C-alpha positions as CSV (number, residue, x, y, z in Angstrom):
1,M,32.3,9.1,-76.2
2,K,33.6,9.7,-72.6
3,R,30.9,12.4,-72.3
4,M,28.2,9.9,-73.3
5,V,29.5,7.2,-70.8
6,F,29.4,9.8,-68.0
7,I,25.8,10.8,-68.8
8,L,24.6,7.2,-69.0
9,S,26.4,6.4,-65.7
10,F,24.8,9.4,-64.0
11,L,21.3,8.4,-65.3
12,Y,21.8,4.8,-64.0
13,L,22.8,6.0,-60.6
14,L,19.9,8.4,-60.4
15,S,17.4,5.7,-61.4
16,L,19.0,3.3,-58.8
17,N,18.7,5.8,-56.1
18,N,15.0,6.4,-56.9
19,Y,14.4,2.6,-56.9
20,L,16.1,2.3,-53.5
21,L,14.0,5.1,-52.1
22,A,10.8,3.5,-53.4
23,E,11.9,0.1,-51.9
24,E,12.5,1.9,-48.5
25,E,9.0,3.3,-48.6
26,I,7.5,-0.1,-49.5
27,F,9.4,-2.2,-47.0
28,S,10.2,0.1,-44.1
29,L,8.3,-0.8,-40.9
30,P,6.5,1.7,-38.8
31,A,8.2,2.7,-35.5
32,P,7.0,0.4,-32.7
33,A,4.2,1.9,-30.5
34,T,5.1,2.8,-27.0
35,I,3.9,-0.1,-24.8
36,K,2.7,1.0,-21.3
37,E,4.3,-1.1,-18.7
38,Q,1.7,-3.2,-16.9
39,P,1.9,-3.9,-13.2
40,M,2.9,-7.4,-12.2
41,E,-0.1,-9.7,-11.6
42,I,0.1,-10.9,-8.0
43,H,-2.8,-13.1,-6.9
44,C,-3.4,-12.8,-3.2
45,K,-6.6,-13.1,-1.1
46,H,-5.7,-9.8,0.7
47,F,-5.8,-7.7,-2.4
48,F,-8.9,-5.9,-3.7
49,K,-8.8,-4.6,-7.3
50,G,-5.0,-4.7,-7.2
51,Y,-2.3,-4.2,-4.6
52,P,-1.0,-0.7,-3.8
53,L,1.4,0.5,-6.5
54,G,4.2,3.1,-6.1
55,T,6.6,1.6,-3.6
56,P,10.4,1.5,-4.2
57,K,11.7,-1.4,-6.2
58,T,14.0,-2.3,-3.2
59,N,10.9,-3.0,-1.0
60,D,10.3,-6.6,0.2
61,L,6.8,-8.0,-0.6
62,I,5.8,-10.4,2.1
63,I,2.6,-12.4,1.9
64,R,1.3,-14.4,4.9
65,D,-1.9,-16.1,5.8
66,V,-3.1,-13.1,7.8
67,Y,-1.8,-10.2,5.8
68,A,0.5,-8.9,3.0
69,L,2.9,-6.0,3.3
70,S,5.6,-4.1,1.5
71,N,8.5,-3.4,3.7
72,N,10.7,-0.4,3.1
73,D,14.4,-0.9,3.6
74,T,15.0,2.8,4.3
75,T,12.3,3.6,6.8
76,K,12.4,0.0,8.3
77,F,8.6,0.0,8.3
78,A,5.9,-1.3,5.9
79,D,4.8,1.2,3.2
80,W,1.5,-0.6,3.2
81,V,-0.2,-3.6,4.9
82,A,-3.3,-5.3,3.3
83,Y,-5.5,-7.8,5.0
84,R,-8.8,-9.5,4.5
85,L,-11.2,-10.2,7.4
86,T,-14.0,-12.7,7.6
87,M,-15.7,-14.4,10.6
88,H,-13.0,-17.1,10.3
89,E,-10.4,-14.6,11.4
90,V,-12.4,-12.4,13.7
91,D,-14.5,-14.9,15.7
92,G,-12.5,-16.9,18.2
93,D,-11.1,-17.0,21.7
94,L,-7.5,-17.4,20.9
95,T,-5.2,-15.7,23.3
96,V,-1.9,-14.4,21.9
97,E,0.7,-12.6,23.9
98,R,2.3,-9.4,22.5
99,K,5.6,-11.1,22.1
100,W,7.5,-9.0,19.6
101,K,9.8,-10.7,17.1
102,A,11.9,-9.6,14.2
103,D,10.4,-10.6,10.8
104,P,12.2,-13.9,9.9
105,W,11.8,-13.2,6.2
106,L,13.8,-9.9,6.4
107,D,17.5,-9.3,6.8
108,S,18.5,-7.6,10.1
109,N,19.3,-4.4,8.2
110,E,15.8,-4.2,6.7
111,T,13.7,-4.1,9.9
112,L,13.8,-3.2,13.6
113,E,14.6,-5.8,16.2
114,P,13.5,-6.7,19.7
115,K,17.0,-7.7,20.9
116,P,18.5,-5.3,21.6
117,D,15.1,-3.6,21.8
118,D,14.9,-0.8,19.2
119,Y,11.7,0.5,20.9
120,K,13.3,0.8,24.4
121,D,12.2,4.0,26.2
122,S,10.1,5.1,23.2
123,H,6.9,5.3,25.3
124,K,8.7,7.2,28.0
125,T,10.4,9.7,25.6
126,L,8.0,10.0,22.7
127,K,4.7,8.7,24.2
128,T,4.5,6.1,21.4
129,D,3.2,2.5,21.4
130,R,4.2,-0.4,19.2
131,G,1.2,0.1,16.9
132,H,-0.1,-2.8,14.8
133,Q,-1.0,-2.2,11.2
134,A,-2.8,-5.5,10.8
135,P,-4.3,-5.6,14.3
136,L,-3.7,-8.6,16.6
137,G,-7.3,-8.2,18.0
138,S,-8.8,-9.0,14.6
139,F,-7.3,-12.5,14.3
140,K,-8.6,-14.3,17.4
141,G,-9.8,-17.0,15.1
142,S,-6.6,-17.6,13.3
143,V,-3.7,-19.9,14.4
144,H,-1.4,-17.4,12.6
145,A,-2.4,-14.4,14.8
146,S,1.1,-14.2,16.3
147,H,2.5,-13.1,12.9
148,T,0.9,-9.7,13.6
149,N,3.6,-9.3,16.3
150,Y,6.5,-9.3,13.8
151,L,8.1,-5.9,13.8
152,S,7.5,-5.5,10.1
153,N,3.8,-5.1,11.0
154,I,4.5,-2.6,13.8
155,T,5.3,1.2,13.7
156,P,5.9,3.8,16.5
157,Q,2.4,5.2,17.0
158,K,1.5,7.8,19.5
159,S,-0.5,6.3,22.4
160,E,-3.3,8.9,22.1
161,L,-3.9,7.8,18.5
162,N,-3.2,4.1,18.9
163,Q,-5.5,3.7,22.0
164,G,-8.0,6.2,20.7
165,P,-9.5,6.6,17.2
166,W,-7.1,4.0,15.6
167,M,-8.3,1.3,18.0
168,Q,-12.0,2.4,17.6
169,L,-11.7,2.1,13.8
170,E,-10.3,-1.4,14.2
171,E,-13.3,-2.3,16.4
172,M,-15.7,-0.8,13.9
173,V,-14.2,-3.0,11.1
174,R,-14.7,-6.1,13.3
175,D,-18.3,-5.1,13.9
176,I,-18.9,-5.0,10.1
177,V,-17.4,-8.5,9.8
178,K,-19.7,-9.8,12.5
179,Q,-22.6,-8.8,10.4
180,G,-21.5,-11.6,8.0
181,K,-19.5,-9.4,5.6
182,T,-16.0,-9.7,4.2
183,V,-13.9,-6.6,4.7
184,Y,-10.6,-5.7,3.0
185,V,-8.3,-3.2,4.7
186,M,-5.2,-1.4,3.4
187,T,-3.2,0.8,5.7
188,G,0.1,2.5,6.0
189,P,2.3,5.4,7.2
190,L,2.8,9.0,5.9
191,Y,6.1,10.8,6.0
192,E,5.2,14.4,5.6
193,K,7.5,16.0,8.2
194,E,10.5,15.0,10.3
195,M,9.6,13.2,13.5
196,P,11.8,12.5,16.5
197,L,13.6,9.1,16.2
198,L,13.3,6.2,18.5
199,P,15.8,7.0,21.3
200,E,17.4,3.6,21.7
201,C,17.2,2.3,18.1
202,D,20.5,1.4,16.6
203,E,19.1,1.0,13.1
204,P,18.7,4.0,10.7
205,H,14.9,4.6,10.5
206,K,12.2,7.1,9.9
207,V,9.2,7.6,12.2
208,P,5.8,8.2,10.5
209,S,4.2,11.6,10.8
210,G,0.7,10.1,10.2
211,Y,-1.3,7.2,8.9
212,W,-3.9,6.3,6.4
213,K,-6.4,3.5,6.2
214,I,-8.8,2.4,3.4
215,I,-11.7,0.0,4.2
216,I,-13.6,-1.9,1.5
217,V,-16.8,-3.8,2.0
218,P,-18.1,-5.7,-1.1
219,E,-21.9,-5.9,-1.3
220,N,-21.9,-8.4,-4.2
221,N,-19.7,-9.4,-7.1
222,V,-20.0,-5.9,-8.7
223,K,-20.8,-3.3,-6.0
224,F,-18.7,-2.3,-3.0
225,N,-18.5,0.5,-0.5
226,A,-15.2,2.1,0.5
227,A,-14.1,4.7,3.0
228,A,-10.7,6.3,3.5
229,F,-9.2,7.9,6.7
230,I,-6.1,9.9,7.5
231,F,-4.8,10.4,11.0
232,E,-1.9,12.6,12.1
233,Q,0.5,11.3,14.7
234,N,-0.7,13.9,17.2
235,T,-4.4,12.9,16.8
236,L,-6.1,13.1,20.2
237,R,-7.6,10.1,22.0
238,K,-11.0,11.8,22.1
239,D,-11.2,12.5,18.3
240,K,-14.1,11.0,16.5
241,V,-13.2,8.5,13.7
242,I,-15.6,10.1,11.2
243,A,-13.8,13.5,11.6
244,H,-10.8,11.9,9.8
245,L,-12.8,10.7,6.8
246,T,-11.2,11.7,3.4
247,T,-11.1,10.6,-0.2
248,I,-9.0,7.8,-1.6
249,N,-7.5,10.4,-4.0
250,E,-6.3,12.3,-1.0
251,V,-4.6,9.2,0.4
252,E,-3.0,8.6,-3.0
253,K,-1.8,12.2,-3.2
254,R,-0.2,12.1,0.2
255,S,1.2,8.6,0.3
256,G,2.4,8.4,-3.4
257,L,0.5,5.1,-3.8
258,N,-2.0,4.0,-6.4
259,F,-5.1,1.9,-5.5
260,F,-7.8,0.1,-7.4
261,W,-5.8,0.2,-10.6
262,E,-7.5,-3.0,-11.9
263,L,-10.8,-1.0,-12.2
264,D,-11.9,0.8,-15.3
265,D,-10.3,4.3,-15.2
266,T,-13.6,6.1,-15.2
267,L,-15.1,4.0,-12.4
268,E,-11.8,4.2,-10.4
269,E,-11.8,8.0,-10.6
270,S,-15.4,8.4,-9.5
271,I,-14.9,6.1,-6.5
272,E,-11.6,7.7,-5.4
273,N,-13.0,11.3,-5.7
274,E,-15.9,10.6,-3.3
275,K,-15.9,10.4,0.5
276,N,-18.9,8.1,0.4
277,K,-20.1,10.1,3.3
278,P,-23.7,8.7,3.6
279,W,-22.4,5.2,4.1
280,A,-19.4,6.1,6.2
281,E,-21.5,8.2,8.6
282,V,-23.7,5.2,9.4
283,V,-20.9,2.7,9.7
284,F,-18.1,4.7,11.4
285,N,-19.9,7.1,13.7
């Protein structure tokens, strides 16, 4: 009798186990699919097909009427500055002094300051200027032009570069706008080698070894032209702008940023792999 009870108990447990396994197969849910993290949607008139991705999470995003920028707490300079130009900004006779100010939206340990002057003796020692990223000269029609003099929009840029090809490229961009076009510009620094620090700066900082600039000119709601440039800090004043033409992919590779991510991947890749030389040689030569 005990043997019979044991056998029946064993058969019951076996059938119960099989039932539970079957129930598990029926009711178990599939593992959730990995969801790709989407960039935050930020709507801003200065952005074209998305803002530059890839900056540290500790950066400060600042959006103003004349530009938007991502300020890096470690370098004390913007990782990128983006701005849109139309005749409204470019055309005007507004006179603005180059009166440097600390960015009022940043803490004192996040940016350089004019008092005491962190740029003191930098031109004498390093041959650098206070180089605008969003240029003061492109906003003569804007009452907010003085915001370009905030030090978050300034970097130590060699005078040869700042007063040479860099300034020439800014003038070429304004010439495009004067043809009745809207122009989007993204620009920023490169840190590919150690550079001498500002001699009188009391803030920890990092001087750029070069710069990049991407210029976009929409032709209509679908088509646009784009050109990218890279300049080393030691670029000579006499250098031709077009000699520094490169691909957007090269800028991405060297800056660590991602542009045009709102575009279809295939279209983005084709645009970023091309120098668009036929158009660039006409506009930037």
